[in-house]
C-alpha positions as CSV (number, residue, x, y, z in Angstrom):
1,M,62.6,141.3,11.4
2,G,64.1,140.4,14.8
3,E,61.2,141.5,16.9
4,I,59.3,139.0,19.0
5,S,55.6,139.6,18.8
6,I,52.7,137.9,20.6
7,G,51.8,136.1,17.4
8,K,55.2,134.5,17.2
9,L,55.1,133.5,20.9
10,L,51.7,131.9,20.3
11,I,53.1,129.9,17.4
12,V,56.0,128.7,19.5
13,A,53.6,127.7,22.3
14,V,51.4,125.7,20.0
15,I,54.4,123.9,18.6
16,F,55.5,123.0,22.2
17,V,52.1,121.7,23.0
18,L,52.0,119.6,19.8
19,L,55.5,118.2,20.4
20,F,55.3,117.4,24.2
21,G,51.6,117.3,25.0
22,T,49.8,119.0,27.8
23,K,50.5,116.3,30.4
24,K,54.2,116.4,29.9
25,L,54.2,120.2,29.9
26,R,52.2,120.2,33.1
27,T,54.6,117.8,34.7
28,L,57.6,120.0,33.7
29,G,55.9,123.1,35.0
30,S,55.2,121.5,38.4
31,D,58.8,120.1,38.6
32,L,60.2,123.6,37.8
33,G,58.0,125.2,40.4
34,C,59.1,122.7,43.1
35,A,62.7,123.4,42.2
36,L,62.3,127.1,42.4
37,R,60.5,126.8,45.8
38,G,63.4,124.7,47.1
39,F,65.9,127.2,45.9
40,Q,64.0,130.1,47.5
41,N,63.8,128.2,50.8
42,A,67.5,127.5,50.7
43,V,68.4,131.1,50.0
44,K,66.1,132.3,52.9
45,E,67.6,129.7,55.4
46,E,71.2,130.5,54.6
47,P,71.4,134.1,56.0
48,Q,69.6,132.9,59.2
49,S,72.1,130.2,59.8
50,K,75.0,132.7,59.2
51,T,73.6,135.2,61.8
52,E,73.1,132.4,64.3
53,A,76.7,131.3,63.9
54,T,78.0,134.9,64.4
55,T,75.8,135.7,67.4
56,G,76.1,132.3,69.1
57,N,72.3,131.8,69.4
58,Q,72.4,128.2,68.2
59,V,70.6,125.6,70.2
60,A,72.7,122.6,71.2
61,S,71.1,119.3,70.3
62,P,71.3,116.6,72.8
63,S,73.9,114.0,72.2
64,A,73.4,110.2,72.2
65,N,75.1,110.0,75.6
66,D,72.7,112.5,77.3
67,Q,69.7,110.5,76.3
68,Q,70.7,107.3,78.1
């Protein structure tokens, strides 16, 4: 009774397509993919910035006074 079978998942997928349409679902999928990629990039960059701060390997950016 409480099992989720492939048939039930297909019925739910068909209902989603009928309710939202393929264009809207495609847009949602691409937006979700971009959000996940952004999250993964943020997670990868954070440990690098922490190790740079602890080892002191940060590159100093030139200030506005140095460029004049």
